[in-house]
C-alpha positions in Angstrom: 0.0 0.0 0.0 2.7 2.5 1.0 4.8 1.8 -2.1 1.8 2.3 -4.3 0.9 5.6 -2.7 4.5 6.7 -2.8 4.6 6.1 -6.6 1.4 8.1 -7.0 2.7 10.9 -4.8 5.8 11.2 -7.0 3.5 11.8 -10.0 1.2 14.1 -8.2 3.6 16.7 -6.9 5.0 17.4 -10.3 3.7 20.1 -12.5 0.9 18.0 -14.0 -1.1 18.3 -10.8 0.3 21.5 -9.3 0.5 24.0 -12.2 -1.3 27.2 -12.6 -2.0 27.1 -16.3 -0.9 29.9 -18.6 0.8 31.8 -15.7 4.3 32.9 -15.1 4.7 30.3 -12.4 3.7 27.5 -14.8 6.0 28.8 -17.6 8.9 29.1 -15.2 8.3 25.6 -13.9 8.1 24.1 -17.4 11.4 25.8 -18.2 13.0 24.3 -15.1 13.3 27.7 -13.5 12.1 26.6 -10.0 13.2 29.7 -8.3 11.3 31.8 -10.8 8.3 29.5 -10.4 8.5 29.9 -6.6 8.6 33.7 -6.9 5.7 33.8 -9.3 3.6 31.3 -7.3 4.3 33.3 -4.1 2.9 36.4 -5.9 -0.1 34.4 -7.1 -0.8 33.1 -3.6 -1.1 36.7 -2.4 -4.2 37.0 -4.6 -5.6 33.8 -3.1 -5.1 31.8 -6.3 -5.5 28.1 -5.2 -3.4 26.8 -8.1 -0.5 29.1 -7.1 -0.9 28.1 -3.5 -0.8 24.4 -4.4 2.3 24.9 -6.6 4.0 26.4 -3.6 3.2 23.3 -1.6 4.6 21.1 -4.4 7.8 23.1 -4.6 8.3 22.9 -0.8 7.6 19.2 -0.9 10.2 18.6 -3.6 12.7 21.2 -2.5 12.6 22.8 -5.9 13.5 26.5 -5.9 13.3 26.6 -2.2 14.7 24.4 0.7 12.6 21.4 1.2 10.1 21.8 4.0 7.4 19.2 4.2 5.5 20.8 7.0 5.3 24.1 5.1 4.3 22.1 2.0 1.4 20.6 4.0 0.3 24.0 5.1 0.0 25.2 1.5 -1.8 22.0 0.5 -4.2 22.5 3.3 -5.0 26.1 2.2 -5.5 25.0 -1.4 -7.6 22.0 -0.4 -9.8 24.2 1.8 -10.4 26.3 -1.3 -11.8 23.3 -3.1 -8.8 22.4 -5.4 -9.1 18.6 -6.0 -5.4 18.1 -6.7 -4.5 19.7 -3.4 -7.1 17.6 -1.6 -5.6 14.5 -3.0 -2.0 15.5 -2.1 -3.2 16.3 1.4 -4.8 12.9 1.5 -1.5 11.3 0.5 0.4 13.3 3.1 -1.9 11.9 5.8 -1.7 8.4 4.4 2.1 8.5 4.4 2.7 10.7 7.5 4.5 13.2 5.4 4.9 16.5 7.2 2.4 15.2 9.8 1.5 12.1 11.7 0.1 9.2 9.7 -3.7 9.4 9.8 -5.7 7.1 7.4 -9.0 8.5 8.6 -8.0 12.0 7.5 -6.5 10.7 4.3 -9.8 9.1 3.5 -11.6 12.4 4.2 -9.5 14.3 1.7 -9.4 11.5 -0.9 -13.2 11.5 -0.8 -13.5 15.2 -1.3 -11.2 15.0 -4.3 -12.9 11.8 -5.7 -16.2 13.6 -5.6 -14.7 16.1 -8.0 -13.8 13.2 -10.3 -10.1 13.1 -9.4 -9.3 9.7 -10.7 -6.3 8.8 -8.6 -8.1 9.9 -5.5 -11.0 7.6 -6.5 -8.6 4.7 -6.7 -6.8 5.5 -3.4 -10.1 6.0 -1.7 -11.3 2.6 -2.9 -8.0 1.1 -1.7 -8.5 2.4 1.8 -12.0 0.9 1.9 -10.7 -2.4 0.5 -7.9 -2.7 3.1 -9.9 -1.2 6.0 -7.5 1.6 6.6 -9.0 4.5 8.5 -12.4 3.1 8.0 -14.3 -0.2 8.4 -13.4 -2.6 5.6 -16.1 -2.4 2.9 -15.6 -4.1 -0.5 -18.8 -2.7 -1.9 -17.6 0.8 -1.3 -14.2 -0.2 -2.5 -15.6 -1.5 -5.8 -17.6 1.6 -6.3 -14.6 3.9 -6.2 -12.0 1.5 -7.8 -14.5 0.8 -10.5 -15.0 4.5 -11.2 -11.2 5.0 -11.6 -11.0 1.8 -13.8 -13.7 3.2 -16.1 -11.7 6.4 -16.4 -8.7 4.6 -17.6 -6.6 4.3 -14.4 -4.5 1.1 -15.1 -3.9 0.0 -11.5 -7.6 0.4 -10.8 -8.4 -1.7 -13.9 -6.3 -4.5 -12.5 -7.7 -4.3 -9.0 -11.3 -4.1 -10.4 -10.6 -7.2 -12.5 -9.5 -9.1 -9.4 -12.6 -8.0 -7.5 -14.9 -9.1 -10.2 -13.0 -12.3 -10.7 -13.4 -13.1 -7.0 -16.8 -11.6 -6.5 -15.6 -9.2 -3.8 -17.9 -6.1 -3.5 -19.5 -6.9 -6.9 -21.1 -9.9 -8.5 -18.6 -12.6 -9.6 -18.4 -12.5 -13.4 -15.5 -14.3 -15.0 -16.0 -13.0 -18.6 -16.3 -9.4 -17.4 -13.2 -9.8 -15.1 -11.3 -11.1 -18.1 -12.2 -8.0 -20.1 -10.8 -5.9 -17.3 -7.6 -7.9 -17.2 -7.4 -7.4 -21.0 -7.8 -3.7 -20.6 -5.1 -3.5 -18.0 -2.8 -5.8 -20.0 -3.3 -3.8 -23.1 -2.2 -0.7 -21.1 1.0 -2.5 -20.2 0.3 -3.9 -16.8 2.6 -6.9 -16.3 0.5 -8.5 -13.6 -2.6 -8.4 -15.8 -0.5 -9.8 -18.7 0.6 -12.7 -16.5 -2.9 -13.4 -15.4 -4.1 -13.5 -19.0 -1.2 -15.8 -19.8 -2.3 -18.3 -17.1 -6.0 -18.1 -18.1 -5.2 -18.8 -21.8 -2.9 -21.6 -20.8 -5.5 -23.2 -18.7 -8.5 -22.3 -20.9 -10.2 -20.9 -17.8 -13.0 -18.4 -18.8 -11.5 -18.3 -22.3 -10.9 -20.7 -25.1 -7.5 -22.4 -24.5 -4.9 -20.7 -26.7 -1.2 -21.6 -26.3 0.0 -18.8 -28.6 -1.9 -16.1 -26.7 -0.7 -17.6 -23.5 2.9 -17.4 -24.7 2.4 -13.9 -26.0 1.1 -12.5 -22.7 3.8 -14.5 -20.8 6.6 -12.9 -22.9 5.1 -9.4 -22.4 4.7 -9.9 -18.6 8.2 -11.2 -18.4 9.5 -8.1 -20.2 7.5 -6.0 -17.8 9.3 -7.6 -14.8 6.7 -10.3 -13.9 8.5 -13.6 -14.3 6.6 -16.8 -13.9 8.4 -20.1 -13.7 5.2 -22.1 -14.1 4.3 -20.2 -17.3 7.9 -20.6 -18.6 7.7 -24.3 -18.2 4.4 -24.2 -20.2 6.0 -22.2 -23.0 9.0 -24.6 -23.1 6.5 -27.3 -24.2 5.5 -25.4 -27.3 6.9 -25.9 -30.8 9.3 -23.4 -32.3 6.7 -22.3 -34.8 4.2 -21.6 -31.9 6.9 -19.6 -30.0 7.8 -17.7 -33.2 4.2 -16.8 -33.8 3.9 -15.6 -30.1 7.0 -13.5 -30.4 5.6 -12.0 -33.6 2.4 -11.0 -31.8 4.5 -9.5 -29.0 6.3 -7.3 -31.5 3.0 -6.3 -33.1 1.6 -5.4 -29.7 4.7 -3.3 -28.9 4.6 -1.5 -32.2 0.9 -0.8 -31.9 1.4 0.6 -28.3 4.4 2.6 -29.4 2.5 4.2 -32.3 -0.5 5.1 -30.1 1.6 7.1 -27.6 
């Protein structure tokens, strides 16, 4: 859980979530002029601009253009969050979840995730669902977890697509439906998630919920392995295939990678 939130936090405190669009602060940040961004954001904050206030929090959190000060970062996040800025509400939730600049408090994290999620902040929806799923700061509730994780999954959040697939596959918080679960594994796998790719490899190898297909199983195994998800059991399965089958699987891997590369 902590590793996952840390990864999301690294994404969130960048410019994508903290910028003030078409402002001097944004332009300076994009140019790598963090001191200039800080000065411009400080000026914007004096006019009660929540985006500028949030950017100050991000700069203090990262120590960009100003000495790192996580407590001060949290103060700016709190100000922007109180003004209704979803990105700040989410960052504040992460700070409480991790105990960054404050003591760890999952209940407060849940409060701020929920505020951001209600404004359709997708990462907040996923993290909110995760807290419900794990019973952190709230009573464990798979129905509520499925609601928020599903919302993030439908919006294209890949980790949410994977988790939603598992929930549907197991019937946790939602009705068990293997074909629908497989569709979600396929979405996450198509988006490059190695765990989903490995799961598809196993399903195709067994013919569970899908028609047995050795070449598809090998294709997804090779992709999962490239993505860092090695599976000795699947490797033993692939080792039983003919060279022609392996060559066809590798061709499909290449086609998949070329298609994904061209779509980016």
